[in-house]
matplotlib code that plots the C-alpha trace (Angstrom):
import matplotlib.pyplot as plt

x = [-34.6, -31.7, -30.7, -27.3, -25.9, -23.0, -21.1, -19.6, -20.2, -16.9, -14.8, -15.0, -18.6, -20.0, -18.1, -19.9, -23.4, -22.4, -21.0, -23.9, -26.5, -24.6, -24.3, -27.4, -28.8, -25.5, -24.7, -28.0, -27.6, -24.3, -25.8, -28.6, -31.1, -32.6, -30.4, -31.4, -29.6, -31.1, -29.2, -26.3, -24.8, -23.1, -23.2, -23.2, -26.4, -26.5, -29.9, -29.0, -28.1, -30.5, -30.2, -30.7, -33.8, -31.6, -29.4, -29.3, -27.1, -27.1, -26.2, -29.2, -31.8, -29.2, -28.7, -32.4, -33.4, -33.4, -33.4, -29.9, -27.7, -24.4, -22.6, -19.9, -17.7, -16.0, -15.4, -11.7, -9.9, -10.4, -13.3, -16.3, -15.6, -14.6, -17.6, -20.1, -18.5, -18.4, -22.0, -23.1, -21.2, -22.9, -26.1, -25.2, -24.7, -21.6, -19.2, -17.0, -14.5, -11.8, -10.2, -6.9, -6.2, -9.1, -8.1, -4.6, -5.4, -8.5, -8.6, -8.3, -11.1, -13.5, -12.6, -13.3, -16.7, -17.7, -17.0, -18.9, -22.1, -21.8, -21.3, -18.2, -15.8, -14.0, -11.4, -10.2, -10.3, -8.0, -4.7, -4.2, -7.6, -8.8, -6.0, -7.2, -4.8, -6.6, -8.9, -6.1, -4.0, -6.6, -8.4, -6.5, -3.1, -4.2, -2.4, 1.0, 3.3, 4.2, 7.8, 7.7, 5.6, 7.0, 5.2, 4.7, 1.7, 1.5, 0.7, 1.6, 5.1, 5.7, 4.5, 6.9, 9.9, 9.0, 9.1, 12.4, 13.8, 12.4, 12.2, 15.0, 12.4, 13.6, 11.4, 9.5, 8.7, 7.5, 5.3, 3.7, 2.9, 1.3, -0.7, -1.7, -3.0, -5.0, -2.6, -1.3, -3.4, -2.7, -1.1, 0.8, 2.4, 0.6, 1.9, 5.4, 6.5, 5.3, 2.3, 0.0, 2.1, 2.9, -0.7, -1.2, 1.9, 0.4, -2.7, -0.9, 1.6, -1.5, -3.4, -0.4, 1.1, -2.0, -1.1, -2.1, 0.8, 0.4, 1.8, 3.9, 5.9, 7.0, 10.1, 8.8, 11.0, 9.4, 10.8, 11.3, 15.1, 15.5, 18.0, 17.6, 21.3, 21.0, 18.1, 20.1, 23.3, 21.4, 19.7, 23.3, 24.1, 20.9, 18.7, 15.5, 14.8, 11.2, 9.2, 9.1, 6.7, 7.9, 7.6, 9.8, 9.8, 13.3, 15.2, 14.2, 10.5, 9.8, 8.7, 10.2, 7.9, 9.5, 8.7, 11.6, 13.1, 15.0, 17.2, 15.5, 17.3, 16.2, 15.5, 13.0, 9.5, 8.8, 11.5, 9.2, 6.0, 5.6, 3.3, 0.5, 0.2, 0.7, 2.2, 2.5, 4.9, 3.9, 6.3, 5.1, 6.3, 3.8, 3.9, 7.5, 6.3, 3.3, 2.8, -0.4, -0.5, -2.9, -4.3, -3.9, -6.5, -9.0, -12.8, -14.2, -11.3, -11.6, -15.5, -15.3, -13.3, -15.8, -18.9, -17.0, -16.7, -20.4, -21.6, -19.9, -21.2, -24.7, -24.2, -23.0, -25.0, -22.0, -18.5, -15.8, -12.9, -10.1, -9.9, -8.8, -6.0, -5.5, -4.2, -1.6, -1.1, 2.5, 5.1, 7.4, 6.8, 8.2, 12.0, 13.7, 14.8, 18.4, 18.3, 17.3, 20.1, 20.4, 23.0, 23.5, 23.9, 26.2, 27.3, 30.6, 33.0, 35.8, 36.3, 39.2, 37.8, 40.8, 39.8, 36.1, 36.9, 39.1, 36.2, 33.2, 34.7, 33.8, 31.8, 29.7, 31.6, 30.5, 30.9, 29.9, 32.2, 30.9, 32.7, 33.0, 35.0, 32.1, 31.3, 28.4, 28.5, 26.7, 28.1, 27.9, 27.5, 24.3, 24.9, 22.8, 22.5, 25.8, 27.6, 26.6, 27.5, 31.0, 31.6, 30.5, 32.8, 35.6, 35.2, 34.9, 38.3, 39.7, 37.6, 35.4, 31.6, 28.5, 26.3, 23.5, 22.7, 19.8, 19.2, 18.9, 15.8, 17.0, 14.9]
y = [0.0, -1.5, -1.3, -1.1, -1.6, -0.3, -2.4, -0.1, 3.6, 4.9, 7.3, 5.6, 4.1, 7.6, 9.0, 6.6, 7.6, 11.3, 11.2, 9.2, 11.5, 14.5, 13.0, 10.6, 12.0, 11.8, 8.4, 7.1, 8.5, 6.8, 3.5, 3.8, 3.2, 4.1, 3.3, 3.4, 3.2, 0.2, -0.6, 0.6, -2.2, -0.9, -2.1, 1.7, 3.8, 7.2, 8.5, 12.0, 11.0, 11.6, 7.9, 6.5, 4.6, 2.6, 1.3, -2.4, -4.5, -7.8, -8.9, -11.0, -8.4, -7.4, -11.1, -11.7, -8.6, -9.6, -6.0, -5.5, -5.7, -4.3, -4.0, -1.5, -3.1, -0.4, -2.2, -2.9, -5.9, -9.6, -10.5, -10.3, -8.6, -11.7, -13.7, -10.9, -10.3, -14.0, -14.5, -11.5, -13.0, -16.3, -14.5, -13.3, -9.7, -7.9, -6.3, -3.3, -2.9, -0.3, -3.1, -3.7, -6.1, -8.3, -8.3, -9.0, -12.1, -13.5, -11.9, -15.2, -17.0, -14.0, -13.8, -17.4, -17.1, -14.1, -16.2, -19.3, -17.1, -14.8, -11.7, -9.4, -8.6, -5.2, -3.3, -0.3, 1.7, -0.8, 0.6, 4.3, 5.6, 7.8, 7.0, 4.5, 1.7, -1.6, -0.9, 0.3, -2.9, -5.3, -3.2, -0.3, -2.1, -5.6, -6.2, -5.6, -8.1, -6.6, -6.6, -4.4, -2.2, 0.4, 3.0, 5.1, 3.4, 5.0, 8.6, 8.8, 7.6, 9.8, 12.8, 11.9, 11.4, 14.5, 16.6, 15.0, 15.9, 19.4, 20.5, 18.7, 17.0, 13.9, 10.7, 11.1, 14.8, 14.2, 11.2, 13.4, 16.1, 13.4, 12.3, 15.8, 16.5, 13.2, 11.5, 8.9, 6.8, 6.7, 3.4, 4.1, 0.6, -0.4, 2.7, 3.2, -0.6, -0.9, -3.3, -1.1, -0.8, -4.5, -5.3, -3.0, -4.4, -7.9, -6.8, -5.2, -8.2, -10.6, -8.9, -8.1, -11.7, -13.7, -15.6, -14.8, -13.0, -13.2, -10.6, -13.2, -13.6, -10.0, -8.6, -5.7, -3.0, 0.3, 3.7, 3.8, 3.5, 6.0, 8.7, 12.4, 12.3, 9.8, 11.7, 15.0, 13.2, 11.3, 14.3, 16.0, 13.0, 13.7, 11.1, 11.1, 8.4, 7.0, 4.0, 2.0, -0.8, -2.8, -6.0, -7.1, -10.2, -11.8, -13.4, -16.9, -15.9, -15.7, -12.4, -10.5, -8.1, -5.9, -3.0, -0.9, 2.4, 3.1, 5.9, 7.3, 9.0, 12.6, 11.8, 9.3, 10.9, 9.1, 11.1, 14.3, 12.7, 14.6, 15.0, 12.5, 11.8, 8.4, 7.3, 3.9, 3.4, 0.5, -1.0, -3.2, -4.2, -2.2, 1.0, 1.1, 2.8, 4.8, 6.6, 7.1, 9.8, 11.4, 11.3, 7.9, 8.1, 10.3, 10.0, 11.2, 10.2, 6.6, 6.7, 7.9, 4.8, 2.6, 4.1, 4.0, 0.1, 0.0, 1.9, -0.6, -3.6, -2.4, -2.2, -5.8, -8.9, -11.3, -11.9, -10.1, -12.5, -9.9, -8.8, -12.1, -14.2, -17.7, -19.3, -21.9, -23.2, -22.4, -19.7, -21.3, -18.5, -15.9, -15.4, -15.2, -11.8, -12.9, -12.6, -8.8, -6.8, -3.1, -0.3, 0.7, 3.9, 3.5, 5.7, 4.3, 5.5, 6.3, 9.0, 7.0, 6.7, 4.4, 1.9, 1.9, 1.6, -1.4, -3.2, -2.0, -1.5, 1.6, 4.4, 7.0, 10.1, 11.9, 11.1, 13.4, 13.4, 14.7, 16.4, 13.3, 11.4, 9.5, 9.4, 8.6, 7.1, 5.3, 1.9, 1.9, -1.8, -3.8, -5.8, -8.5, -9.7, -11.7, -9.0, -6.5, -9.0, -9.6, -5.9, -5.3, -8.1, -6.7, -3.3, -4.7, -6.3, -2.9, -1.6, 0.3, 0.3, 0.4, 2.9, 2.8, 1.4, 1.6, 0.2, 2.6, 2.9, 4.0, 5.6]
z = [-7.9, -6.0, -2.5, -1.0, 2.5, 4.4, 6.8, 9.5, 10.0, 11.1, 9.2, 5.7, 6.1, 7.2, 4.2, 1.8, 3.2, 3.0, -0.5, -1.7, -0.4, -1.8, -5.3, -5.4, -8.6, -10.3, -9.0, -10.2, -13.7, -13.9, -12.6, -15.1, -12.5, -9.1, -6.1, -2.4, 0.7, 2.6, 5.7, 7.8, 10.0, 13.2, 16.9, 17.9, 18.1, 16.3, 17.2, 16.1, 12.6, 9.7, 8.7, 12.3, 10.9, 8.6, 11.3, 12.1, 14.5, 12.6, 9.0, 8.9, 7.5, 4.8, 3.7, 3.7, 1.6, -2.2, -3.2, -1.8, -4.7, -3.4, 0.0, 1.2, 3.6, 5.8, 9.2, 9.0, 10.5, 9.4, 11.7, 11.6, 8.2, 6.6, 7.8, 6.9, 3.3, 2.6, 3.6, 1.4, -1.7, -1.0, -1.2, -4.5, -3.2, -4.7, -2.2, -2.4, 0.3, 1.6, 4.0, 2.9, 5.9, 4.8, 1.0, 1.8, 4.1, 2.4, -1.0, -2.8, -0.9, -1.3, -5.2, -5.5, -3.5, -5.7, -9.0, -7.5, -6.9, -10.0, -8.2, -7.6, -4.8, -5.6, -3.7, -5.3, -2.1, -0.3, -2.0, -2.4, -1.3, -4.1, -6.5, -9.2, -9.4, -8.9, -12.1, -14.3, -13.5, -14.5, -17.2, -18.8, -18.6, -19.1, -22.2, -20.4, -18.9, -15.6, -14.4, -11.3, -9.3, -6.8, -4.5, -1.6, -0.1, 3.3, 3.7, 7.4, 7.1, 3.9, 6.0, 8.8, 6.4, 4.6, 7.9, 8.7, 5.2, 4.9, 8.5, 10.3, 12.7, 14.4, 14.0, 17.3, 16.9, 13.3, 14.5, 17.2, 14.6, 12.5, 15.4, 16.3, 12.7, 12.5, 10.1, 12.5, 14.9, 18.7, 18.1, 15.0, 14.7, 11.5, 9.6, 11.1, 11.1, 7.4, 7.8, 6.2, 3.2, 3.2, 3.0, 0.0, -1.8, -1.2, -3.1, -6.0, -6.3, -6.3, -9.0, -11.1, -11.1, -10.6, -7.3, -3.7, -1.9, 2.0, 4.2, 5.9, 2.7, 2.4, 3.9, 5.9, 7.6, 9.0, 9.6, 13.5, 13.1, 10.4, 11.9, 11.0, 10.5, 7.6, 6.1, 5.9, 4.7, 2.2, 0.9, 0.3, -2.0, -4.0, -2.6, -0.5, 2.2, 1.5, 2.7, -0.5, -1.1, -4.2, -5.9, -8.9, -11.1, -11.3, -14.1, -12.6, -12.9, -9.1, -7.5, -4.7, -2.7, 0.0, 2.2, 3.5, 3.8, 0.6, -0.6, -3.8, -6.6, -7.1, -10.9, -9.7, -9.5, -6.2, -4.6, -5.2, -3.6, -0.3, 2.6, 2.9, -0.7, -2.1, -5.5, -7.5, -10.4, -12.6, -15.1, -18.0, -21.5, -23.2, -21.2, -19.9, -16.9, -15.6, -12.3, -10.4, -7.8, -5.3, -1.9, -0.4, 2.5, 4.1, 4.6, 1.3, -1.1, 0.3, 0.1, -3.5, -4.4, -2.7, -4.4, -7.8, -7.2, -6.2, -9.3, -11.5, -9.6, -9.8, -13.8, -13.8, -14.0, -13.9, -12.3, -14.3, -15.0, -14.9, -11.2, -9.7, -8.7, -7.3, -4.1, -5.2, -1.8, -1.4, -1.6, -4.3, -6.6, -4.1, -3.9, -0.6, 0.6, 0.5, -3.3, -3.1, -4.8, -5.1, -4.8, -1.4, 0.8, 3.7, 6.7, 8.3, 11.1, 8.5, 6.1, 4.4, 0.8, -0.1, 2.4, 1.5, -2.3, -1.5, 0.4, -1.7, -5.1, -7.2, -5.3, -6.8, -7.4, -4.3, -0.7, 2.3, 5.5, 8.9, 11.7, 13.6, 11.1, 9.5, 6.0, 3.8, 0.2, -2.5, -3.7, -7.6, -8.0, -6.8, -3.6, -2.2, 1.5, 1.3, -0.3, 2.4, 5.1, 3.6, 3.5, 7.0, 8.3, 6.2, 7.8, 11.4, 10.7, 10.3, 13.4, 11.1, 11.9, 9.5, 11.3, 8.6, 5.2, 2.9, -0.6, -3.4, -5.6, -9.1, -11.9]

ax = plt.figure().add_subplot(projection="3d")
ax.plot(x, y, z, "-o")
ax.set_aspect("equal")
plt.show()
C-alpha cells in the first residue's frame, strides 16, 4: 500500500480528494496497487469534512512518513509551494501539481531536483486543465521536431471575447458577467492582462524546445484595450479577435514566445473555440499540425489531470527522462519581440484606399468603412515592428491616425 498527500484544500485540492474517493476502486486498479489518502495540508480547519482527521498544518509529517509516495500540490503561488515541493522531491516523493505559476518560475529547478532523487515532478494540470497536452508533447509526439505552438490558454478571456463577438457586449460588461458566473476572479488581473496565458506558454515552450523560458522573456499583452468596435469590424472581415499564446521557432534557430490579442482567420480552428474552452495547436515535422481541445479549468477537470499524473507516478520507480528541460542561464535562445512579423489588421481615420495602398502596399481584397469615415483592412504582407512604426509615421504625416491594430494568426 502507498499513501498520497494533498497540499492545499481549496478548489483543486478538494477536487482531488473528491474525485479520488469517488473513483478509488478504479484508480487502484489502474495503479496496480492499494492507494490511500494519508494527509491533507491546509492552514484552515474543516471540522465538518469527512476527511477532517487527515488534516495537518505542517509539511513535516508528510516528509517523515516513508509510506507517502506521491504528493499533489494544489496550493497555488510560488511560496510556500516551492519550498514544500522541493522538500518532497528531496525526500524521494514524486509530486503532481496544477500550479502553473510555480512551474513557469521554478520548473527547471524542480525537474532537476526530481532527477537527483530518482522521483518525478509532473504538471499536466498546469496547462489546459483536463486537456492532455503535456504528456502528448513529450511522449506521443516525441518523434517530432516542433516548429510552433499556438493556443487559447485562458478560458476567462476567451469567454469575455466571445461575449463581445456574439452578443455585442463591451469589455467591462463581459468581464462583470464572467465574474458573476465564477469564470473570473474578483481581481481578474492575471487573466485579462495575459499573465495566466504567459505562464502556460512558458511551460509549453520549455517542454517543446528543451530550455527554460521565464515569463519575463515573453512579450505579454492582455485584452483590456480590445474595443467592441474592432471586434465587430474584424468579424466583418472574416476574423475573430482571440487572446493567443504562441511560440515559434525562427529561421535563425531562436524561439519567439508571445501572448497578445490576434485576429484569427475564420479558416483556423482556433477561431471556432468559444466560451471557457481552451485549445492548443501544435506544429511538428511528423504531424504537420494537431489540435487539443477541451475545458481548460474547473474543479474536477483540473483534479482529473492531477490524479492522472499521480497514477503514473505511483507506477514508476524511476525518473522519466522525457518530461524535462534545462536552465541555460541566459535568454540568448529567445528572439526579441521586434522580430515578430505577421499580417496586420488596422483601423484608421480614413477611408481613402488609394492612400492606404500607397503606404502599406497590397491590402486584402476587402475593406470595411464606418459611418465616421474610418476604415478597417488587412495588410497582405507580413509586417514587423519597424514596418508598423514606419507606416504609422507615414500616416501621421498625412494627418491620419491608427486607432487600432492587431497581428493576424493565419491557418
